[in-house]
C-alpha positions, -999 to 999 in steps of 0.1 A, spaced: 73 -42 -100 79 -27 -135 117 -27 -129 117 -63 -117 96 -74 -148 119 -56 -172 150 -71 -155 134 -106 -157 125 -100 -193 162 -91 -201 174 -123 -184 148 -143 -203 160 -128 -236 196 -136 -228 190 -172 -218 164 -177 -245 188 -165 -272 214 -190 -260 188 -219 -260 174 -210 -294 208 -206 -309 218 -240 -296 186 -257 -307 184 -241 -341 219 -235 -353 209 -229 -389 186 -200 -380 196 -164 -379 196 -163 -341 226 -150 -322 233 -160 -287 239 -134 -261 260 -158 -240 287 -167 -264 319 -146 -267 306 -122 -294 273 -118 -276 289 -111 -242 313 -86 -258 283 -68 -274 262 -70 -243 288 -57 -219 309 -36 -242 283 -16 -261 255 -13 -235 261 24 -230 260 31 -267 228 10 -271 208 29 -245 223 63 -251 207 90 -272 190 123 -272 158 112 -254 173 110 -219 191 143 -225 159 162 -234 139 144 -206 166 156 -181 164 192 -193 126 192 -194 124 178 -159 150 203 -146 132 233 -162 97 223 -152 107 215 -116 125 249 -113 95 268 -128 69 251 -106 88 249 -73 101 285 -75 65 297 -77 69 314 -111 38 298 -124 17 311 -95 32 345 -98 24 348 -135 -11 335 -129 -17 361 -101 -2 388 -122 -25 380 -152 -56 378 -131 -49 411 -113 -34 430 -143 -60 457 -140 -53 462 -103 -23 478 -88 -12 464 -55 12 484 -34 22 455 -11 59 445 -10 50 409 -19 32 420 -51 61 443 -60 87 416 -57 65 391 -76 63 416 -105 101 420 -104 105 382 -105 81 379 -134 100 407 -152 133 388 -148 116 357 -162 102 375 -192 136 392 -198 155 359 -197 130 342 -221 133 371 -245 171 369 -242 172 332 -248 149 335 -279 172 362 -292 203 340 -287 186 311 -304 176 333 -333 212 347 -335 227 313 -337 202 303 -364 206 334 -385 243 339 -382 260 332 -415 278 298 -416 268 291 -381 286 260 -367 254 249 -349 234 244 -381 235 213 -402 250 210 -437 218 224 -453 217 254 -430 186 243 -411 180 244 -374 172 207 -371 208 197 -364 213 179 -330 239 204 -321 216 234 -325 187 217 -308 209 208 -278 224 243 -276 189 259 -278 176 236 -251 205 244 -228 200 281 -233 163 279 -223 171 258 -193 197 283 -181 171 311 -186 145 293 -166 170 284 -139 182 320 -135 146 332 -134 137 306 -107 167 316 -86 158 353 -89 122 345 -79 133 326 -48 158 354 -38 132 382 -43 101 365 -29 113 340 -4 125 360 25 131 331 50 155 307 35 160 313 -3 191 291 -6 173 260 7 144 267 -16 167 271 -46 183 238 -38 149 221 -35 137 236 -68 169 226 -86 163 189 -77 125 187 -76 121 178 -113 148 151 -112 133 134 -82 102 129 -103 118 118 -135 146 95 -124 123 64 -121 111 70 -157 147 74 -169 155 40 -153 125 25 -171 136 40 -204 171 26 -200 158 -9 -192 133 -8 -221 159 4 -245 184 -22 -234 157 -49 -237 147 -39 -272 183 -37 -285 190 -72 -270 160 -86 -288 171 -70 -321 206 -83 -317 194 -118 -309 172 -121 -340 200 -105 -362 183 -74 -373 
């Protein structure tokens, strides 16, 4: 329903801009159905809806899905609740190993991010030498995602003794199956907003 409403709103904006531009030629309203409007609408749509937001949404969904579906969250919770107890069962041993891999990968990723930030004249920093450059933030995000992915794969291999490869494939795609509809809504909303801004000549 939301997708249909957004598509209908986009069509309404396109047709409405054409009607308003024809009825009020002296106003600062640009038609999306003339030659310039069609070139803008069809030729720059990817640039209009692209940005860092979908990139970070994709990485966050990938990481969270891997973390949850691999069972790392439950392993850490059980380990924290039973930290004063020592269990000799093989399952508890493999879970501790998996949590150890996760902690090691997180520490390594933080160390790499710090190295890139503190390295003299690092190419990932902005012109002022701060860590808020898009290139550094993207690199740090990718490092963290790789660390979580390796940890999730290790947890599946160590603790899932039946079919770890199928579980890894499920964990790798679990987050994306949840977030894809929201990404579609984001693209539709971004395209609608940019079309409105173009039509009213902002």
